[in-house]
N, C-alpha and C positions, 0 to 999 in steps of 0.2 A: 278680673283683669286680665289682659291678654300678654303672651309673654313679649319682654323686654329684651336685644338683645346690643350687648354694649362694644365698640370698638373704640379703641383708645391712641392716639398718637400723642405723647408726651414729648417735648423739646428734647434732642437730641445733641454729644457733644462733638463739634464739628472737626475737631483736633484728631488727637490718634487713634489710629482703626480700633485699636484691643478698648481703649479705656472708651469710645463712644460704643461699644457693644456692649460693655458693660454695664456703660450709663441706660442704655436704650432699654436693656433687658428687667434692670433695677428700677428706673420709674414705669414700665408698663405693669410691673409687679405690686409699683407702693400704688399706683396710681388707681390699677384695677380693685386691687384688696380694698383701699379705701370708700372708692362709689358703692362696691358688693356691702362693706359692714354700717354706708350711708342708707341705704335702703333696708338693711335685713334692722329693722328695730323696732320696739313693740308700737309704734305709729302703726305699721303696719300690718300688724296684725291684729289689733282692737284701733277699730276707726273711733270717729269722735262721738262722743255721745249724743242722743238725739234725745230732748225733754219734748213733751207733750201732757201739758197739763202737770198731774203729779208724777207721770211715767214716764222713766229714762228706756233709751233702747238704746244695747250697745253694741256695735254689727263685730263681727269676729272674722278672720281669714288665716287660710292655710295660706304658709307666704315657701316656697322652694328658690334658690338661691344654686348658684354654679358657676365654675371658674376653671377657664384651664388656660395654660400657657405651654409653649413649646420650644427648642429652637436645634438646630445642629450645624455641624460647619464639618470640612472634608476638605481632603484634596485630592487630588490623582496628576500621575507624570502627564505632561502634555505632549501632543502626536506634534507639536511644531520643536524642534528644536531648537530655535533660539527662545523658548521656555520651557525651564527646567519642571517646574509645579504648577499646576491651577489649580485653584481655591475657591471655596466659595461658602457663605454661611444662613442661613435664615430662619427669625425666630417670627412668632405669632402667636395671636391668645384673643381668649372671646371671653363672654359670661355671661349671663343672661337670667331674670330674676321672673316668677310666676306667680301669680296668687290669683285665689279663689274664695267665695264666700263658703262659709263652715254653719256659721250657726249666729243664731241674735240673742243676747242678754237681756232679758227683759226686768226693768227694776219697777217697782210698783213700793204701796208704803205697807200690801199687807207681804208680800213673798215678794222673790229671786228666780226666775225662768231662767231656763236654756231652750230654745228651740232650736234644733238642729236644722238645715236646710240641706235638702235630701238629692243629689243630683242623678235621676232616672235614668242619664245616660250611661253613669260609672256600674249603676244597679243590674242593668242588664247585659254589659258590656263580661259584669262578671259573672252574670248567670250562665253565659252563654259560652265563658271560657271554662268555667268550672264541667258544663257539661261536656264539653267535648275530652276537655282529660279524662272525665269518670269512662266514658263511649272508649277513649284510647287504652287506658287499663282495661276496660272489660274485654276490648277484645279477644282476647288470645284464649280466655275464660270460653267465652262464648262459642268461638270455635270447635274447642275442644267437647263443649257438651252438645253440639252439632253430629261432630264427628259419632260419639259414643253413640247418641239419638239413631244417626244413620245406620251404625251396625248392627243395631237392635232391629231394623226394620228390613234389612234384608235376608 
C-alpha cells in the first residue's frame, strides 16, 4: 500500500471569530481522529482469509499511522496610526496511514505456518547503514594504529 495523506475541512461557525476558531479546531481534531481510528482496525492488519480447498491463507500487514495538528495566533502594533493593533491566526493539520505486507498465515488441516515476507530493500539498507556506522566508529581507532605503525617504520 502507498502512503495516504488526508486533509479535512469540517464545517465552521460563521458567527463570533472566537467561537469559529474553537469550533474549527475542535472539528479538525474530531474529524481527523475519527478517520484515523477508522483506518486503524484489525482489518487493516489481517486481510480477508483466502480459501483454496482445505487451505486457508490470511495476509498480514504492518500499519503505521500519524496525525499532526497545530496552530497559533499573535498581534503586533500597526505601522499605521489609525489601526492600533494588527493580529492574525492560523491552524492546520494532516495525517497519513501507510501499510506494507509482512507475512501470510497458512492454515492446513495438518498445521499452521507463518511465512514472513522479506523486504530485500530494507535488508540491504540496514546492512549499508550498519557498515557505515561501523566504519565511522572505527575510524579514530584505525588512525591511531596507522600513526603508531608509521612511527615504528621511520
